[in-house]
ZAMARGU-4260 file (C-alpha; in steps of 0.2 Angstrom, whole numbers, plus 5000, padded with zeros to 4 digits):
<rodrens>
0) 5067/5709/4585 | 5083/5719/4590 | 5100/5714/4586 | 5113/5709/4599 | 5121/5724/4607
5) 5135/5726/4619 | 5141/5739/4632 | 5159/5741/4637 | 5162/5743/4656 | 5177/5743/4668
10) 5174/5725/4673 | 5171/5719/4655 | 5158/5718/4641 | 5140/5718/4645 | 5129/5709/4631
15) 5111/5713/4627 | 5101/5699/4618 | 5083/5698/4613 | 5075/5683/4622 | 5058/5683/4614
20) 5053/5696/4628 | 5053/5715/4624 | 5063/5718/4640 | 5080/5711/4645 | 5094/5713/4657
25) 5113/5712/4652 | 5123/5696/4652 | 5140/5692/4658 | 5142/5709/4667 | 5126/5715/4675
30) 5122/5734/4672 | 5114/5745/4685 | 5108/5763/4684 | 5116/5777/4693 | 5103/5777/4707
35) 5107/5758/4710 | 5092/5751/4701 | 5094/5737/4689 | 5096/5743/4671 | 5083/5735/4659
40) 5082/5739/4641 | 5067/5738/4630 | 5067/5731/4612 | 5055/5740/4600 | 5051/5725/4589
45) 5043/5736/4576 | 5059/5747/4573 | 5072/5734/4580 | 5079/5748/4591 | 5085/5746/4609
50) 5079/5759/4622 | 5089/5767/4629 | 5100/5767/4613 | 5116/5771/4623 | 5114/5765/4641
55) 5125/5771/4655 | 5131/5756/4663 | 5136/5756/4681 | 5143/5740/4688 | 5144/5734/4706
60) 5162/5730/4709 | 5164/5717/4723 | 5176/5721/4737 | 5178/5702/4740 | 5179/5688/4729
65) 5173/5675/4741 | 5170/5682/4759 | 5154/5691/4763 | 5155/5710/4760 | 5155/5714/4779
70) 5171/5704/4782 | 5189/5706/4776 | 5196/5694/4764 | 5214/5687/4766 | 5218/5677/4750
75) 5231/5673/4736 | 5230/5662/4721 | 5237/5647/4729 | 5227/5644/4745 | 5209/5645/4751
80) 5204/5663/4757 | 5201/5667/4775 | 5188/5679/4781 | 5191/5691/4795 | 5179/5700/4806
85) 5187/5715/4814 | 5181/5727/4827 | 5181/5745/4822 | 5191/5751/4837 | 5199/5743/4853
90) 5187/5737/4866 | 5186/5726/4882 | 5185/5708/4880 | 5168/5703/4872 | 5164/5685/4873
95) 5150/5686/4860 | 5160/5696/4847 | 5167/5681/4838 | 5152/5669/4840 | 5149/5660/4824
100) 5168/5660/4819 | 5177/5643/4818 | 5195/5647/4818 | 5207/5653/4832 | 5221/5664/4827
105) 5235/5657/4827 | 5231/5639/4834 | 5220/5634/4819 | 5231/5642/4805 | 5246/5636/4795
110) 5262/5646/4796 | 5259/5653/4779 | 5241/5659/4784 | 5248/5666/4800 | 5261/5676/4791
115) 5248/5683/4779 | 5236/5688/4793 | 5250/5696/4802 | 5255/5707/4787 | 5237/5712/4785
120) 5236/5717/4803 | 5252/5727/4803 | 5246/5737/4788 | 5231/5742/4799 | 5243/5745/4814
125) 5235/5732/4825 | 5248/5724/4836 | 5237/5715/4849 | 5220/5707/4848 | 5209/5696/4859
130) 5209/5677/4858 | 5192/5668/4862 | 5200/5660/4878 | 5194/5664/4895 | 5196/5657/4913
135) 5180/5656/4923 | 5190/5659/4939 | 5208/5659/4945 | 5206/5641/4949 | 5201/5635/4932
140) 5210/5632/4915 | 5208/5642/4899 | 5193/5637/4889 | 5188/5640/4871 | 5174/5652/4870
145) 5168/5649/4852 | 5151/5640/4850 | 5152/5624/4841 | 5161/5607/4843 | 5175/5616/4853
150) 5165/5626/4865 | 5171/5625/4883 | 5185/5613/4879 | 5201/5617/4889 | 5216/5624/4879
155) 5225/5609/4872 | 5240/5603/4882 | 5252/5607/4867 | 5248/5625/4867 | 5260/5636/4878
160) 5256/5652/4887 | 5272/5659/4895 | 5274/5671/4909 | 5258/5664/4918 | 5249/5676/4929
165) 5237/5669/4941 | 5225/5684/4942 | 5224/5686/4923 | 5208/5678/4915 | 5210/5683/4897
170) 5222/5680/4883 | 5229/5691/4869 | 5239/5687/4854 | 5254/5699/4850 | 5259/5702/4832
175) 5278/5700/4830 | 5285/5709/4815 | 5298/5701/4805 | 5299/5685/4816 | 5297/5667/4810
180) 5283/5665/4822 | 5270/5678/4817 | 5261/5679/4835 | 5265/5675/4853 | 5252/5672/4867
185) 5251/5682/4883 | 5239/5683/4898 | 5230/5699/4899 | 5217/5708/4910 | 5200/5707/4902
190) 5197/5726/4904 | 5211/5731/4893 | 5207/5739/4876 | 5212/5728/4862 | 5205/5724/4844
195) 5194/5709/4842 | 5197/5698/4827 | 5188/5683/4821 | 5193/5671/4808 | 5182/5660/4796
200) 5187/5647/4784 | 5176/5642/4768 | 5162/5634/4778 | 5152/5645/4788 | 5134/5643/4783
205) 5121/5634/4794 | 5103/5627/4792 | 5099/5626/4811 | 5081/5632/4814 | 5079/5637/4796
210) 5065/5630/4785 | 5069/5616/4773 | 5080/5622/4759 | 5085/5638/4768 | 5101/5643/4777
215) 5110/5656/4786 | 5127/5663/4789 | 5135/5656/4804 | 5137/5673/4813 | 5119/5678/4808
220) 5110/5662/4812 | 5092/5669/4814 | 5092/5676/4797 | 5087/5662/4785 | 5088/5664/4766
225) 5082/5652/4752 | 5069/5648/4739 | 5053/5638/4744 | 5054/5626/4729 | 5040/5615/4737
230) 5029/5628/4743 | 5030/5621/4761 | 5034/5638/4769 | 5022/5642/4783 | 5032/5656/4792
235) 5031/5674/4787 | 5044/5678/4774 | 5051/5694/4766 | 5055/5694/4748 | 5073/5698/4744
240) 5075/5710/4729 | 5089/5711/4716 | 5096/5727/4725 | 5097/5718/4742 | 5104/5703/4734
245) 5119/5712/4726 | 5121/5722/4742 | 5126/5706/4750 | 5130/5696/4735 | 5144/5685/4742
250) 5134/5681/4758 | 5119/5675/4749 | 5129/5666/4736 | 5137/5656/4749 | 5120/5651/4756
255) 5112/5647/4739 | 5126/5637/4733 | 5125/5627/4749 | 5106/5624/4750 | 5099/5625/4733
260) 5098/5607/4727 | 5107/5602/4712 | 5091/5598/4703 | 5086/5616/4705 | 5102/5624/4700
265) 5096/5631/4684 | 5078/5634/4690 | 5074/5653/4691 | 5066/5662/4705 | 5059/5680/4706
270) 5070/5694/4713 | 5060/5709/4707 | 5046/5714/4696 | 5039/5729/4687 | 5024/5736/4677
275) 5027/5744/4660 | 5017/5759/4653 | 5004/5747/4645 | 5000/5740/4662 | 5008/5723/4659
280) 5018/5715/4673 | 5035/5707/4671 | 5046/5697/4683 | 5065/5698/4685 | 5071/5681/4688
285) 5088/5673/4693 | 5095/5656/4696 | 5109/5649/4707 | 5122/5653/4693 | 5116/5672/4694
290) 5109/5671/4676 | 5095/5684/4675 | 5080/5685/4663 | 5064/5695/4661 | 5048/5686/4659
295) 5030/5691/4657 | 5019/5687/4672 | 5005/5675/4669 | 4988/5674/4678 | 4987/5663/4688
300) 5006/5662/4691 | 5016/5651/4701 | 5033/5659/4704 | 5046/5655/4716 | 5054/5669/4726
305) 5071/5672/4735 | 5065/5675/4753 | 5071/5679/4770 | 5064/5672/4786 | 5068/5680/4802
310) 5067/5667/4816 | 5059/5672/4833 | 5063/5663/4849 | 5045/5663/4857 | 5041/5645/4860
315) 5056/5637/4851 | 5070/5640/4864 | 5080/5624/4866 | 5080/5616/4883 | 5094/5604/4890
320) 5088/5592/4904 | 5101/5581/4911 | 5096/5568/4923 | 5101/5550/4930 | 5088/5538/4924
325) 5087/5524/4937 | 5077/5513/4925 | 5090/5514/4912 | 5104/5515/4924 | 5111/5529/4913
330) 5115/5547/4913 | 5104/5554/4899 | 5102/5571/4891 | 5085/5576/4885 | 5085/5590/4872
335) 5069/5599/4867 | 5069/5609/4851 | 5086/5604/4845 | 5083/5611/4828 | 5086/5628/4836
340) 5103/5624/4843 | 5117/5633/4834 | 5129/5622/4824 | 5138/5622/4807 | 5141/5604/4804
345) 5125/5594/4802 | 5133/5579/4811 | 5136/5590/4826 | 5123/5589/4840 | 5125/5607/4845
350) 5129/5603/4863 | 5145/5600/4872 | 5145/5590/4888 | 5158/5591/4902 | 5164/5583/4918
355) 5177/5585/4931 | 5179/5567/4932 | 5195/5557/4931 | 5211/5568/4933 | 5204/5583/4923
360) 5198/5599/4931 | 5186/5600/4916 | 5185/5589/4901 | 5172/5585/4888 | 5163/5569/4888
365) 5155/5560/4873 | 5137/5559/4870 | 5128/5546/4860 | 5111/5548/4851 | 5099/5535/4856
370) 5082/5541/4851 | 5072/5555/4843 | 5053/5557/4841 | 5045/5560/4824 | 5043/5579/4826
375) 5061/5581/4830 | 5057/5592/4845 | 5063/5579/4858 | 5080/5570/4857 | 5088/5558/4870
380) 5107/5556/4872 | 5117/5545/4883 | 5132/5553/4892 | 5148/5543/4894 | 5153/5543/4912
385) 5172/5543/4915 | 5184/5539/4930 | 5180/5531/4946 | 5169/5538/4959 | 5156/5552/4958
390) 5159/5567/4947 | 5149/5582/4941 | 5142/5582/4923 | 5134/5596/4914 | 5130/5601/4896
395) 5130/5618/4886 | 5124/5624/4869 | 5119/5640/4860 | 5103/5644/4852 | 5102/5653/4835
400) 5093/5667/4844 | 5108/5679/4847 | 5118/5664/4853 | 5109/5663/4869 | 5118/5651/4881
405) 5108/5636/4887 | 5114/5625/4901 | 5108/5609/4909 | 5109/5607/4928 | 5124/5600/4935
410) 5122/5581/4940 | 5133/5571/4951 | 5134/5553/4945 | 5147/5539/4944 | 5150/5522/4935
415) 5154/5514/4952 | 5157/5520/4970 | 5170/5512/4981 | 5171/5520/4999 | 5166/5537/5005
420) 5171/5553/4997 | 5179/5567/5006 | 5186/5584/5001 | 5202/5591/5008 | 5211/5608/5005
425) 5229/5607/5007 | 5246/5613/5000 | 5255/5601/4988 | 5273/5602/4982 | 5275/5607/4964
430) 5289/5609/4952 | 5300/5624/4953 | 5302/5627/4935 | 5297/5645/4931 | 5287/5639/4915
435) 5276/5627/4924 | 5264/5639/4931 | 5253/5637/4916 | 5257/5618/4915 | 5249/5616/4932
440) 5232/5616/4923 | 5237/5602/4911 | 5231/5585/4913 | 5248/5577/4912 | 5254/5588/4926
445) 5239/5586/4937 | 5241/5567/4936 | 5259/5568/4941 | 5254/5579/4957 | 5240/5567/4961
450) 5250/5551/4960 | 5264/5559/4971 | 5251/5564/4984 | 5242/5547/4983 | 5259/5538/4986
455) 5263/5550/5001 | 5246/5546/5009 | 5249/5527/5007 | 5267/5528/5014 | 5261/5538/5029
460) 5247/5525/5032 | 5260/5511/5033 | 5270/5521/5045 | 5257/5523/5059 | 5246/5510/5067
465) 5233/5523/5070 | 5229/5521/5051 | 5230/5502/5050 | 5211/5501/5046 | 5211/5515/5033
470) 5211/5511/5015 | 5213/5525/5002 | 5205/5520/4985 | 5207/5536/4975 | 5213/5554/4975
475) 5211/5568/4962 | 5213/5587/4962 | 5197/5596/4959 | 5201/5614/4960 | 5217/5624/4961
480) 5215/5640/4972 | 5233/5647/4971 | 5251/5643/4968 | 5267/5651/4973 | 5284/5646/4980
485) 5284/5629/4973 | 5267/5624/4981 | 5249/5622/4975 | 5235/5627/4986 | 5221/5615/4980
490) 5205/5606/4984 | 5207/5587/4982 | 5195/5572/4983 | 5199/5557/4993 | 5189/5541/4992
495) 5192/5530/5008 | 5185/5516/5018 | 5189/5506/5033 | 5194/5488/5032 | 5180/5475/5036
500) 5167/5489/5033 | 5156/5491/5018 | 5165/5502/5006 | 5149/5505/4995 | 5136/5518/5001
505) 5122/5507/4995 | 5128/5492/5003 | 5132/5501/5019 | 5114/5508/5020 | 5107/5490/5020
510) 5121/5482/5030 | 5119/5476/5048 | 5130/5491/5054 | 5114/5501/5053 | 5106/5492/5067
515) 5117/5499/5080 | 5112/5516/5087 | 5120/5526/5101 | 5104/5532/5109 | 5113/5545/5119
520) 5118/5555/5104 | 5107/5546/5091 | 5122/5543/5079 | 5119/5528/5068 | 5133/5516/5064
525) 5135/5520/5046 | 5138/5538/5051 | 5150/5532/5064 | 5160/5524/5051 | 5161/5539/5040
530) 5166/5550/5055 | 5180/5538/5060 | 5187/5539/5042 | 5185/5558/5043 | 5194/5559/5059
535) 5209/5549/5053 | 5210/5559/5037 | 5211/5575/5047 | 5226/5568/5056 | 5234/5561/5041
540) 5231/5577/5031 | 5238/5588/5045 | 5254/5578/5045 | 5258/5580/5027 | 5251/5597/5023
545) 5263/5612/5022 | 5251/5624/5030 | 5239/5625/5045 | 5224/5628/5034 | 5222/5610/5029
550) 5204/5604/5032 | 5194/5588/5028 | 5175/5588/5024 | 5163/5574/5018 | 5156/5578/5001
555) 5139/5572/5005 | 5136/5575/5024 | 5137/5587/5038 | 5142/5576/5052 | 5133/5577/5069
560) 5139/5593/5078 | 5139/5597/5096 | 5137/5614/5105 | 5134/5621/5122 | 5121/5633/5127
565) 5116/5638/5144 | 5128/5624/5151 | 5118/5611/5141 | 5125/5600/5127 | 5115/5600/5111
570) 5119/5591/5095 | 5114/5594/5077 | 5110/5578/5068 | 5118/5572/5052 | 5112/5581/5036
575) 5114/5579/5018 | 5122/5594/5009 | 5108/5606/5004 | 5096/5599/5018 | 5090/5606/5035
580) 5096/5596/5051 | 5087/5596/5067 | 5093/5593/5085 | 5096/5575/5090 | 5086/5578/5106
585) 5067/5582/5105 | 5068/5601/5106 | 5054/5611/5099 | 5051/5630/5098 | 5034/5638/5104
590) 5027/5637/5086 | 5030/5618/5085 | 5045/5619/5074 | 5061/5610/5078 | 5076/5620/5078
595) 5085/5618/5062 | 5102/5622/5053 | 5107/5621/5035 | 5120/5610/5028 | 5128/5620/5014
600) 5143/5618/5002 | 5146/5611/4985 | 5153/5595/4977 | 5170/5602/4975 | 5173/5609/4992
605) 5162/5597/5002 | 5148/5600/5015 | 5149/5611/5030 | 5137/5618/5043 | 5130/5636/5040
610) 5135/5647/5053 | 5121/5651/5066 | 5120/5661/5082 | 5103/5654/5087 | 5098/5654/5105
615) 5090/5638/5110 | 5074/5638/5121 | 5067/5620/5121 | 5048/5619/5125 | 5047/5609/5142
620) 5046/5591/5137 | 5032/5587/5149 | 5021/5599/5139 | 5025/5591/5122 | 5011/5581/5115
625) 5012/5562/5117 | 5010/5561/5098 | 5026/5571/5095 | 5035/5560/5107 | 5030/5544/5099
630) 5034/5550/5082 | 5051/5556/5088 | 5055/5539/5096 | 5049/5530/5080 | 5061/5540/5069
635) 5076/5531/5077 | 5068/5514/5081 | 5076/5498/5076 | 5058/5492/5071 | 5060/5503/5055
640) 5073/5490/5049 | 5065/5474/5057 | 5046/5477/5053 | 5045/5493/5042 | 5027/5489/5037
645) 5022/5489/5056 | 5030/5506/5059 | 5020/5513/5044 | 5004/5506/5051 | 5008/5514/5068
650) 5011/5531/5060 | 4995/5529/5051 | 4985/5525/5066 | 4993/5540/5076 | 4989/5553/5063
655) 4972/5547/5059 | 4967/5551/5077 | 4977/5567/5078 | 4977/5575/5061 | 4970/5592/5066
660) 4981/5593/5081 | 4998/5590/5071 | 5013/5601/5074 | 5026/5605/5060 | 5038/5593/5070
665) 5025/5579/5068 | 5025/5581/5049 | 5044/5582/5049 | 5046/5566/5059 | 5032/5557/5049
670) 5041/5561/5032 | 5058/5554/5039 | 5050/5538/5046 | 5040/5534/5030 | 5056/5537/5020
675) 5067/5525/5030 | 5053/5512/5031 | 5049/5512/5013 | 5068/5510/5009 | 5069/5495/5020
680) 5053/5488/5014 | 5059/5489/4996 | 5076/5481/5000 | 5070/5467/5012 | 5052/5463/5008
685) 5052/5465/4989 | 5068/5455/4988 | 5061/5441/4998 | 5056/5424/4991 | 5040/5424/5001
690) 5031/5432/4987 | 5012/5429/4991 | 5014/5436/5009 | 5025/5450/5004 | 5012/5455/4990
695) 4999/5457/5004 | 5011/5467/5014 | 5014/5479/5000 | 4996/5481/4996 | 4992/5485/5014
700) 5007/5497/5015 | 5001/5506/5000 | 4984/5508/5009 | 4993/5514/5024 | 5003/5527/5014
705) 4987/5534/5006 | 4979/5535/5024 | 4994/5545/5030 | 4993/5557/5015 | 4975/5560/5019
710) 4979/5564/5037 | 4993/5576/5032 | 4982/5586/5021 | 4970/5588/5035 | 4983/5597/5045
715) 4982/5616/5047 | 4988/5626/5032 | 5001/5635/5043 | 5007/5619/5050 | 5010/5612/5033
720) 5019/5628/5027 | 5031/5628/5042 | 5035/5610/5039 | 5039/5613/5021 | 5053/5624/5026
725) 5061/5608/5032 | 5058/5600/5015 | 5047/5588/5024 | 5032/5589/5012 | 5043/5586/4997
730) 5052/5571/5006 | 5035/5563/5009 | 5028/5566/4992 | 5043/5559/4983 | 5042/5544/4994
735) 5024/5541/4991 | 5026/5543/4972 | 5041/5531/4971 | 5033/5518/4983 | 5016/5517/4974
740) 5025/5514/4958 | 5036/5501/4965 | 5022/5492/4975 | 5011/5492/4960 | 5023/5481/4950
745) 5023/5468/4964 | 5004/5467/4967 | 4999/5461/4949 | 4982/5456/4943 | 4974/5439/4942
750) 4984/5431/4956 | 4972/5422/4967 | 4985/5421/4981 | 4985/5440/4983 | 4967/5445/4980
755) 4961/5442/4998 | 4954/5457/5007 | 4966/5461/5021 | 4962/5467/5039 | 4968/5485/5035
760) 4955/5487/5022 | 4941/5481/5033 | 4946/5492/5047 | 4946/5508/5036 | 4930/5518/5032
765) 4939/5530/5022 | 4948/5518/5010 | 4940/5507/4997 | 4949/5495/4985 | 4940/5490/4969
770) 4949/5476/4958 | 4942/5475/4941 | 4952/5460/4936 | 4942/5457/4920 | 4948/5474/4913
775) 4965/5474/4922 | 4961/5489/4933 | 4963/5491/4952 | 4957/5507/4960 | 4961/5513/4978
780) 4949/5527/4984 | 4952/5539/4998 | 4945/5556/5002 | 4960/5566/4995 | 4970/5553/4984
785) 4964/5541/4970 | 4976/5527/4965 | 4973/5518/4948 | 4984/5503/4943 | 4980/5499/4925
790) 4986/5485/4913 | 4982/5492/4896 | 4985/5475/4887 | 4970/5466/4895 | 4955/5476/4890
795) 4964/5491/4881 | 4960/5503/4896 | 4974/5516/4897 | 4967/5531/4906 | 4953/5539/4916
800) 4942/5554/4915 | 4934/5563/4930 | 4916/5570/4929 | 4905/5580/4940 | 4889/5571/4945
805) 4874/5578/4937 | 4861/5566/4944 | 4866/5560/4961 | 4854/5545/4959 | 4861/5539/4943
810) 4879/5543/4946 | 4891/5532/4956 | 4894/5538/4974 | 4910/5528/4976 | 4921/5544/4978
815) 4922/5554/4994 | 4930/5569/5002 | 4938/5580/4989 | 4931/5570/4975 | 4913/5570/4982
820) 4900/5573/4969 | 4912/5567/4956 | 4914/5550/4947 | 4927/5542/4935 | 4926/5533/4919
825) 4939/5522/4911 | 4947/5528/4894 | 4953/5516/4881 | 4969/5519/4871 | 4959/5519/4854
830) 4949/5534/4860 | 4951/5552/4854 | 4950/5567/4866 | 4934/5572/4858 | 4926/5556/4864
835) 4926/5563/4882 | 4931/5581/4884 | 4916/5590/4877 | 4903/5583/4889 | 4898/5598/4900
840) 4902/5589/4916 | 4920/5584/4911 | 4933/5590/4924 | 4949/5581/4920 | 4956/5567/4909
845) 4971/5558/4903 | 4976/5542/4894 | 4990/5533/4885 | 4985/5534/4866 | 4987/5519/4855
850) 5001/5528/4846 | 5011/5530/4862 | 5009/5511/4867 | 5014/5505/4850 | 5029/5517/4849
855) 5034/5512/4867 | 5043/5495/4862 | 5053/5504/4848 | 5059/5517/4860 | 5063/5504/4874
860) 5074/5494/4861 | 5083/5511/4857 | 5086/5514/4875 | 5089/5496/4880 | 5076/5498/4893
865) 5066/5482/4892 | 5075/5473/4905 | 5063/5470/4920 | 5050/5482/4914 | 5032/5479/4918
870) 5018/5484/4907 | 5008/5494/4919 | 5001/5512/4920 | 4999/5520/4937 | 4989/5536/4939
875) 4987/5545/4955 | 4976/5560/4957 | 4978/5572/4972 | 4962/5582/4976 | 4972/5597/4981
880) 4990/5605/4982 | 4991/5607/5001 | 5008/5597/5002 | 5015/5604/4985 | 5024/5618/4993
885) 5038/5627/4983 | 5055/5629/4991 | 5062/5647/4992 | 5046/5656/4988 | 5037/5657/5005
890) 5027/5673/5000 | 5022/5668/4982 | 5016/5651/4982 | 5007/5645/4966 | 4990/5635/4967
895) 4983/5622/4956 | 4966/5626/4949 | 4961/5608/4949 | 4968/5591/4952 | 4986/5586/4952
900) 4988/5570/4942 | 5004/5559/4942 | 5006/5546/4928 | 5020/5533/4927 | 5025/5517/4919
905) 5034/5507/4932 | 5050/5500/4927 | 5051/5511/4911 | 5060/5527/4908 | 5050/5543/4912
910) 5053/5549/4894 | 5039/5546/4882 | 5040/5542/4863 | 5024/5551/4859 | 5016/5565/4869
915) 5003/5560/4882 | 4988/5572/4883 | 4981/5579/4899 | 4965/5589/4898 | 4959/5601/4912
920) 4943/5611/4913 | 4945/5629/4920 | 4931/5635/4932 | 4922/5651/4926 | 4928/5660/4942
925) 4946/5659/4936 | 4942/5664/4918 | 4933/5679/4925 | 4947/5685/4937 | 4958/5696/4927
930) 4970/5699/4941 | 4975/5681/4942 | 4990/5675/4932 | 4986/5659/4924 | 5001/5648/4921
935) 4993/5633/4913 | 5002/5616/4914 | 5017/5613/4925 | 5025/5598/4933 | 5031/5595/4951
940) 5050/5592/4952 | 5049/5589/4971 | 5055/5607/4974 | 5045/5619/4963 | 5033/5619/4948
945) 5043/5618/4931 | 5037/5617/4913 | 5051/5609/4902 | 5044/5595/4890 | 5026/5602/4891
950) 5016/5610/4876 | 5000/5619/4880 | 4985/5622/4869 | 4976/5636/4879 | 4959/5630/4873
955) 4953/5615/4864 | 4942/5618/4848 | 4924/5621/4852 | 4928/5623/4870 | 4934/5639/4878
960) 4937/5632/4896 | 4946/5616/4892 | 4965/5617/4892 | 4975/5603/4883 | 4993/5599/4889
965) 5004/5588/4879 | 5018/5581/4890 | 5033/5571/4884 | 5039/5564/4901 | 5030/5558/4917
970) 5029/5566/4934 | 5015/5575/4944 | 5006/5588/4933 | 4994/5602/4937 | 4985/5616/4930
975) 4992/5632/4939 | 4987/5649/4944 | 4998/5661/4954 | 4993/5669/4970 | 5001/5676/4986
980) 5002/5667/5002 | 5011/5673/5017 | 5016/5663/5032 | 5020/5671/5049 | 5035/5663/5056
985) 5030/5669/5073 | 5013/5660/5073 | 5011/5652/5090 | 5006/5634/5090 | 5003/5627/5107
990) 5014/5612/5109 | 5004/5605/5123 | 4992/5591/5119 | 4977/5598/5111 | 4964/5588/5120
995) 4972/5594/5136 | 4969/5612/5130 | 4951/5608/5125 | 4948/5601/5143 | 4956/5617/5150
1000) 4945/5628/5140 | 4930/5617/5145 | 4935/5618/5163 | 4938/5637/5163 | 4922/5640/5154
1005) 4913/5628/5167 | 4921/5637/5182 | 4917/5654/5175 | 4898/5649/5173 | 4898/5641/5190
1010) 4905/5657/5198 | 4893/5668/5188 | 4878/5657/5195 | 4884/5658/5213 | 4886/5677/5211
1015) 4868/5678/5204 | 4862/5668/5219 | 4871/5680/5231 | 4864/5695/5222 | 4847/5688/5222
1020) 4847/5684/5240 | 4854/5701/5245 | 4840/5710/5235 | 4825/5699/5240 | 4826/5695/5258
1025) 4811/5684/5257 | 4819/5673/5244
</rodrens>
C-alpha cells in the first residue's frame, strides 16, 4: 500500500489516503486537473508509490458560500444570506423575470437587510429597479406578481406609494444613498428601462412535479435533481457527472440537502466512472456530505446515480375548474394534475382564489381541501364565499413548465341574495388630502366612501315620497375608473327591492306576481318589479350624482326596449346578459328566424343592449304557419304555471305532426316553453304531497320530453343550425338533461301505485317503456334517445353496452330509428371491460365499476353530500349530435363519430371518486380517412365540446378500433371528429304553412297537366278534321 500524502493548495491541504482500492481522490480539499477533470491518483501497491508523484492540484474556488452560482450573495457573519438575481442590463418591466423568488425588496426585509442590499446596488451603480407589483388597469389596485402564496394579492394597506399617478401601472424602488430608509417607492411607466432584481431567502427548493426523492430550484422548477434510492424512476433521466455537479455545486447541494433522506445521508451515489489501462471499470462515488471515493465496479452491479429529470408538459398540464355544485350547494374548485402546480411550501395548494366580494375591489378567499383521489391527479377544494349578494370568484396558479399561468373561469356566486342587483356609474365625493390618491384603493377607504354613499341614498329616499316603497339593502364599489378634484368616478353595485314584493330572485320566480302578464307588451310582473326599481334608482342617482353621466343598469337583465320603425312600435323582450332576445311580437324574417338582439355587458358594469341598426320587415302574419302561432302564444300562456305538464303534452303533439315543417322560430319557442314548464313542474308538482299522482305526471312528462326531442332531431339541418344561433338547442338540451335526472329520483322502483301504464304510453307507437323491477332497471326507448334508470344496489347492474345485431332472428328488435339493428345488454359493476368490449359487434359501453360505488360513500362523507341523495344511475344515449351545436363556431362544427352518452347520479355531485370508463368503437371509414382530425373523447358543456377531466387511451390492448375514455366527472360525452359545416344565413325557408305549399304545388301541377291536355285536344282536332 501507499503511505498517506498531502498537497498544499490555496484553499487548504488536500489529503491522499489509500482505501484498499488502487485509485483515490483527495480529501478535505478536492483536486482537479487544469482541464477541469477530477484528479485521480493511482497507488502502485508493489512499489508503494503514488502516480503522479507530484500532482498539480487545481481547486474550484466557490463564488458563493450558500447561494447558487448564478445568483449574487449578500451575507455577513451574523445573519442569514440573501440571494439576488440581477438583470445584466436595464430592461422594460418583465413580469416573469422574478418568478420563483419569494421576497419583495424592501417590503419583506429588515432595515439591516435593506441597507446591505442598498450598499451592494450602489457599488454596481444601480439607483432604480422594478418591483413585482402591477395594476391590471387604471381602475384596479396594485397586485403582487410573484407566483406562490402571495400571487395576485393586493398591496398591503400598510404600504405607502406617494405621488400617485393614475396612468402609471408599474412600480419602481429608488435607492436612497445615505438615508435612514434605504429605498422609497414610486409609480413608473412600465416601458421605462430599469434593472430587474429578485430576492431569495434560504428556502427556495421545490418538489412540485418531481419524482419521489427529487427536487428543483424554485426558479428552475422543471429541472429535477436527485437519487433514485428505491429504483422507482420510470422517466428518462440524465446522469449528472462530477464536473457538472461542481459547476453548480451550491444549487445541487441545496436540493440534495433538502431531499436526500437522513437514512441515506452517508450512502454513496455514482457521479462518474472510468476504465483503467487493464480494462477494469471503476466508479467515482459521492454522498450527501460531499465525501468522495473510488470503487471497483462489480458485475452485476446495483449502483445509484445522481440524475437530472427534465419535466415535459405534454399531458401533465394542470387545469382549474371552478363551478357551483348545486348538489353540494357549494362553490368548488376541481384541480387536475395538481402535482405540476408550482409551489415551494408543501402545505401550499399552489392556487390562489380571489373575489370582488364584500368591500374589496379584489381580495383573496380561503380554499379548504375536502377530497383527493388515490392517484392525486384530481383534487377538490371548497371556496369560502364572502360578503352579501353575488360576487365574482376565480382562481389562478402557475405550472412548473415555464411558470405558465393557469386560470379558472370566473363564476358568479353568493351566500345569500336579497333583492335585485343593479350597477350604476357615478361620481362620489372623496377626501381632498393630496396623499389619498393611492389610499383610494385601500379597503378601509373604500368602506368609508361606500358607507357615506349608502347613507346619502337612504336620506334621499326618506325625503321624497316617490321612493317610499324603495328599499336599499346593500351598496359597494366595484371599480374605480378615474378620480380628480376630490371626486371618484366609479362603478357601484346597489341591491334593492320594493316593499311588499319578493326580495329574493328565486322566490320571485315562483311567486304569484308571475301570473300577471301585460299582453300588449308581454312584460311579466317580475320584470315589471325590476323595472320599477330600476326607474326609481335612475331618478335617485341622478339627484345625487355630480355629473350628467350617471346611469343605472341591471346586473342580470336587459330590460324590454321599445323602438319605432316605419311608424310602428316594436319591443325587444327581456334577455339575460349574454343571451339573444327576440321581439315581443310575432315577427319573423323570410328564413323563419325571429329578429334577435344580443344582451351584452359584464358583472361589474351590468347588462345593456348591443347597438343595432337593423331594418325590420315582418313576414305577413296571415302567411305564418298556425304551428308557429300556437307555439308563440303558448310561450306566454298562464297555462305554463297552472298545468305545465299539459303544455308540454300539447307541444309534443304539435311537433309530432309538424316535425319536418318546423321553422327556426318553432325550435326557439319550444325551448322556451319547455324550460319554463319544467321549472314550474319541478317547483309545484315535485313539492306537492300528492306523491302517487305526481309520480305518474313526471313519468308521462319524461316520455313527452323524449318525444319532443325526437321531433326536433327530425327537423331540417339548416333549421336546427339557425335556431342554434339563438342558443335554443342548448337551452333545450340542458332542460332535458336536468329534468330527466330530477324526474328519475321521483319515479322509483317497486312502487305499485306508480307502475300503471299511462295513456300517453299507449298512445305512442314510437315510445316503449320497459320496467325490469327484479333487477332495478327502467328503460324508455325512442327512435333517437334511450333513457335508462338503474338502481345498482338491487341486482348489481350499473351500466349498459350497445351491440350490432348479427342475427336479426336471434337478437332483440326492441330498438328503433337511429338504434335500429342494435340491441343493449346490462353490465354489472363487478364486470371488467374485457368482458364485453372484445366482441366483434360491440359498439359502445359504460358502467360504474365496483371500485367507484364503494368509494362513493367515502367521497360523499368528505363532501358532506349525502343529504337527500338517491342511489340511482341515469344513462341517456343520443343517437346523433344534431342538436349539439357549438356556439361561436358556425363554420367548423365538430361531429360525434358515434353515440353521445350522458351519465349522472341524481342527487350526487358530478365529481367522481374513481374514473368511469366509456368505450367507443371507431368505424373503419373513420380510421382510413387520413384527412379527418380525430379528437377522441370530449364532453358537452352546453356551449361547446371540452376535454378537462378526461383521459384517453387511443386504443385498447388487442383492439385497434376501440377507444377507452376514463372520465372523472359526469356530463354528456361523445367521441368526436372535426369537420366543416357551412350554414347560409340567407337560406329562404317559406314561413307559410307547408301543407298549403304542398297543395299549391299539386294544384299548379294539376292545372299545368290539364292545360297541356286541352292543348293536345285542340292540336289533334286541328290536324285531324275527321277526329
